[in-house]
Structures are given as C-alpha cells and as structure tokens.
C-alpha positions as CSV (number, residue, x, y, z in Angstrom):
1,M,66.7,113.7,72.6
2,I,65.3,115.5,75.6
3,G,66.9,114.3,78.9
4,A,67.7,115.1,82.5
5,N,70.4,114.8,85.0
6,V,69.5,111.7,87.2
7,S,70.9,110.2,90.3
8,A,72.8,106.9,90.6
9,A,72.5,106.8,94.3
10,G,72.0,103.3,95.6
11,G,73.3,101.7,92.4
12,L,73.8,102.5,88.8
13,I,70.8,100.6,87.6
14,N,68.6,103.0,89.7
15,V,69.0,105.7,87.1
16,F,66.4,103.9,85.0
17,N,63.7,104.4,87.7
18,Q,64.0,108.2,87.0
19,V,64.2,107.5,83.2
20,E,60.9,105.7,83.3
21,A,59.2,108.2,85.6
22,W,60.1,111.1,83.3
23,S,60.0,109.2,80.0
24,L,63.5,110.4,79.1
25,E,65.2,109.8,75.7
26,S,68.6,110.7,77.2
27,C,70.0,111.1,80.7
28,Q,73.2,112.1,82.5
29,F,74.7,110.9,85.8
30,Y,78.0,110.8,87.6
31,V,79.7,107.5,86.9
32,K,81.6,107.7,90.2
33,P,81.3,110.0,93.3
34,S,81.3,113.6,92.1
35,R,83.4,115.1,94.9
36,S,85.9,112.3,95.6
37,W,89.1,111.1,94.0
38,K,88.2,107.5,94.9
39,G,86.6,105.2,92.4
40,E,86.7,101.7,91.1
41,M,86.0,99.9,87.9
42,V,82.4,98.7,87.5
43,R,81.9,94.9,88.0
44,E,81.1,92.9,85.0
45,E,77.7,91.7,86.4
46,V,76.7,95.3,87.1
47,A,77.6,96.3,83.5
48,V,75.6,93.4,82.1
49,A,72.5,94.3,84.2
50,F,72.8,98.0,83.3
51,K,72.9,97.3,79.6
52,E,70.0,94.8,79.8
53,R,67.9,97.3,81.7
54,R,68.7,100.0,79.2
55,R,67.5,97.9,76.3
56,G,64.0,97.8,77.8
57,S,64.0,101.6,78.4
58,T,63.1,104.7,76.4
59,I,66.8,105.8,76.4
60,K,68.5,106.6,73.1
61,S,71.7,108.1,74.5
62,I,73.5,108.4,77.9
63,L,76.0,110.9,79.1
64,G,78.3,110.2,82.0
65,H,79.6,113.2,84.0
66,S,83.1,113.4,85.3
67,A,83.7,114.2,89.0
68,L,83.6,117.9,89.8
69,I,87.0,117.9,91.5
70,H,88.8,116.9,88.3
71,N,90.9,119.7,86.8
72,L,93.0,118.8,83.7
73,A,94.3,122.4,83.5
74,G,95.6,122.3,87.1
75,E,99.1,122.0,88.5
76,E,101.1,118.7,88.4
77,E,99.5,116.8,91.3
78,I,95.9,117.8,90.6
79,R,96.3,117.2,86.9
80,R,97.9,113.8,87.5
81,K,95.0,112.7,89.8
82,S,92.5,114.1,87.4
83,V,94.0,112.3,84.4
84,A,93.8,109.0,86.3
85,G,90.2,109.7,87.5
86,I,88.9,110.7,84.0
87,R,90.6,107.7,82.4
88,L,88.9,105.4,84.9
89,E,85.5,107.2,84.2
90,L,86.0,106.7,80.5
91,E,86.7,103.0,81.1
92,I,83.5,102.7,83.3
93,A,81.5,104.5,80.6
94,T,82.8,102.1,78.0
95,A,82.0,99.1,80.1
96,L,78.4,100.4,80.7
97,G,77.9,101.2,77.0
98,I,77.7,104.9,77.8
99,E,78.4,106.9,74.6
100,Q,79.9,110.1,76.1
101,L,81.5,111.5,79.2
102,V,81.2,115.2,80.0
103,V,84.1,116.9,81.8
104,H,84.6,120.5,82.9
105,S,87.5,122.2,81.0
106,G,89.1,123.2,84.3
107,Y,91.0,126.1,85.8
108,G,94.5,127.0,84.8
109,S,96.5,127.4,81.6
110,L,95.6,126.2,78.1
111,D,98.9,124.4,77.8
112,M,98.2,122.4,81.0
113,L,94.7,121.5,79.7
114,K,96.2,120.2,76.4
115,K,98.9,118.3,78.4
116,G,96.2,116.7,80.5
117,L,94.2,115.7,77.5
118,N,97.2,114.2,75.9
119,E,97.9,112.2,79.1
120,V,94.3,110.9,79.2
121,F,94.2,109.8,75.6
122,S,97.8,108.3,75.6
123,K,96.5,105.3,77.5
124,Y,92.9,105.1,76.5
125,S,91.4,103.0,73.7
126,G,87.8,102.6,74.8
127,S,84.6,103.6,72.9
128,A,83.3,106.4,75.1
129,R,83.9,109.9,73.8
130,L,85.1,112.7,76.1
131,L,83.2,116.0,75.9
132,L,84.7,119.3,77.1
133,E,82.0,121.5,78.6
134,V,81.9,125.2,77.8
135,S,82.4,127.2,81.1
136,S,81.0,130.4,82.5
137,G,84.4,132.1,82.5
138,Q,84.9,132.1,86.3
139,K,88.4,133.1,87.5
140,D,90.9,131.5,85.1
141,S,88.6,128.8,83.8
142,R,89.2,127.3,80.4
143,G,86.5,126.7,77.9
144,A,84.6,130.0,78.1
145,N,85.7,131.0,74.7
146,I,84.1,129.1,71.7
147,E,87.1,129.8,69.5
148,E,89.5,128.3,72.0
149,L,87.3,125.2,72.3
150,V,87.2,124.8,68.5
151,K,91.0,125.1,68.3
152,I,91.4,122.4,70.9
153,M,89.1,120.1,68.9
154,Q,91.1,120.7,65.8
155,E,94.3,120.0,67.6
156,F,92.9,116.7,69.0
157,K,90.9,115.7,65.9
158,E,92.3,112.1,66.0
159,A,91.1,111.7,69.6
160,K,87.6,110.8,70.9
161,L,87.0,114.4,71.9
162,G,84.0,116.7,71.5
163,V,82.1,119.7,72.9
164,C,79.2,120.0,75.4
165,L,77.5,123.3,75.3
166,D,75.6,124.7,78.3
167,T,73.0,127.5,77.8
168,C,73.7,128.9,81.3
169,H,77.4,128.9,80.9
170,L,77.3,130.5,77.5
171,F,75.1,133.3,78.8
172,A,77.2,133.9,81.8
173,A,80.4,133.9,79.7
174,G,79.0,136.8,77.6
175,Y,77.3,135.1,74.7
176,D,73.8,136.7,74.4
177,I,71.9,133.7,73.2
178,R,68.7,135.6,73.5
179,D,69.7,136.7,70.0
180,Q,69.0,133.6,67.8
181,R,71.8,134.7,65.5
182,V,74.3,134.4,68.3
183,F,73.2,130.9,69.2
184,T,73.2,129.8,65.5
185,E,76.7,131.1,65.1
186,I,77.8,129.0,68.1
187,I,76.1,125.9,66.8
188,N,77.6,126.3,63.4
189,A,81.1,126.8,64.9
190,T,80.9,123.7,67.0
191,K,78.6,121.4,65.0
192,E,81.4,119.1,63.8
193,Y,82.3,118.4,67.4
194,L,79.1,118.9,69.3
195,G,78.1,115.9,71.4
196,A,75.5,117.3,73.8
197,I,73.8,120.4,75.1
198,H,72.9,121.2,78.8
199,L,69.6,123.1,79.0
200,N,69.7,125.5,82.0
201,D,68.4,129.0,82.6
202,C,70.8,131.4,84.4
203,K,70.5,133.2,87.7
204,G,73.2,135.7,86.7
205,R,73.2,138.5,84.2
206,L,74.8,138.4,80.8
207,G,78.6,138.2,81.1
208,S,78.4,137.8,84.9
209,H,80.6,134.6,84.9
210,L,78.2,133.3,87.5
211,D,77.7,129.5,87.2
212,R,74.3,129.3,88.8
213,H,71.6,127.3,87.0
214,D,68.0,128.3,87.2
215,H,64.7,126.6,86.2
216,I,63.6,127.1,82.6
217,G,61.9,130.4,82.2
218,K,62.8,131.6,85.7
219,G,66.2,133.0,85.0
220,M,67.8,135.8,83.0
221,I,67.6,133.9,79.7
222,G,63.9,133.5,79.8
223,K,61.1,131.2,78.6
224,K,60.7,133.0,75.2
225,T,64.4,132.4,74.4
226,F,64.2,128.7,75.3
227,R,61.1,128.3,73.1
228,T,63.1,129.6,70.2
229,L,66.3,127.7,71.0
230,I,64.5,124.3,71.5
231,R,62.6,124.7,68.2
232,S,65.8,125.6,66.4
233,M,67.5,122.4,67.6
234,T,65.1,119.8,66.4
235,E,67.5,118.6,63.7
236,L,70.3,118.2,66.2
237,H,70.0,114.6,67.2
238,I,72.1,114.8,70.3
239,P,71.3,114.7,74.1
240,K,69.7,117.9,75.3
241,V,69.9,117.5,79.1
242,L,68.3,119.5,81.9
243,E,70.6,120.2,84.9
244,I,68.2,122.3,87.1
245,P,68.7,123.2,90.7
246,K,67.1,121.0,93.5
247,P,64.6,119.9,94.5
248,A,64.4,117.0,92.1
249,E,60.6,117.2,92.2
250,M,60.9,120.3,89.9
251,M,62.4,118.2,87.1
252,A,59.0,117.0,85.9
253,Q,57.8,120.6,85.6
254,N,60.9,121.7,83.7
255,L,60.6,118.8,81.3
256,K,56.9,119.7,80.8
257,V,57.9,123.3,79.9
258,I,60.6,122.1,77.4
259,R,58.3,119.5,75.8
260,S,55.6,122.2,75.4
261,F,57.9,124.0,73.0
262,L,58.0,121.1,70.6
263,V,54.2,120.9,70.2
C-alpha cells in the first residue's frame, strides 16, 4: 500500500484531492494542527462526509499523525497536555474511520513514556490504533532502539499499540539498512507489532542522529537500497508512506521512483 503524507489544509475532506491526483492506496495527515495544543472533536457531519468520500477513493488504509509538540516522555505538565491531545486525536481518528495514529516516542525517560502511554489508554476505548514511531536518536529521544520498542510493545500487549518504522530514522539511529540483512532483522523483530513504514531517504550519515528527510535516491541511503527494500516488502500489507521534504510538487516524482521498483 504505497502512500504519501498529504495536507488537510482547508478541510479534512481535501486530503482526497491529493489521494486522487497521486492515485494513492494509503495516506497520512495531521488530524489536528501539528504545532498547537488546541484541537476539537470532529463534527458528525464532517465525519460522515469524510467516510463517504473515502468509499469512492483508491484508499485502503489511512494513518493519522499526532501533533509534533506532543511528548509522552516529558515532564509532568507537558506529558499531561500530550496525553489529553493524543487521546483527542485517537477519538478523532476513530470518528473518521482512520485505522492508525502515528506518534513520536518523545524525549525523556522510558518510565515517563510508559506512564504517558498508560494514561492515554486508561480512558480510551476507540478503534484507532496508536503507533510509536522509531526515532533518529536525537538528544534523549526514546524509540531509537528497536529492542526497547519491542519491549514496550510486549508490556502493552493488551493495548491498541504498535510500531511505525521510518527508513531515515533507522539509518540516522545507526541501523545500516543498506545491508538487506539488517533491515530483515528489524522487520522480523517488529513484524508482530508493525503497523506502517515511512519511506524517506536521509540527509545525514549513518548514525548521525540527524532527523532530516531527503528525496528517494538523493540521500545517504540511496536509490539502490530503496529498490531492494521496496521489493522485499511486497508481502507486508501495511501503509508505506512517503514523507519527503517540500515542495509538494516533488511528491509525484518520488512516487514514480518508488512505483518503478515494483515493475
């Protein structure tokens, strides 16, 4: 399910204009403003219109993305606001029929991250699944270690919780996915919990901890590696979403490159 990050600017239903323009099977967008604590529940008529428009589209799976300011591993006030915000986003996703919501694992201690997750799930009973995204390992970020992510999944096995991999973040965190064996080991370790993969080349070198996405084939991971990775993932029936840098006009070219690997 090849997809792309799309914009909900001007109204949620507008995402389908990009879906149709790029013939996407999956897509991802922010379900509320990405850099604001503010947000409100989606109105019923909007949810109905959204789901109706989806039924007439090529979409098989949708990812919501949590606001970038959220930090479940942060100190008390930030964590409290993040818990409330993520819970609202999950409720919005449920109302819209969005299957999964991607959230960054955050900065801080592992104990705080677990506490934050417990607080999110303690008052959530919707259908949308929360995906923790692997990080590039900047500063004291959580989620840069696959073993740590898997242990979190095992601890929260009764919750609607999964993993979102990101090729740029993996490479920046020190996983040399140019070696197919390394990527296969990561897939095998996370397969039980894997909900989505972000497809991004990386501007930084291996292990640089630099979270800077690049266009497919233009970064340090390279076109040859992506050809191998994409072909190795054909049996993974999950969203594989491009999150390339602006301008948005480059998305069509990146999609063309990715799709050429499947021919």
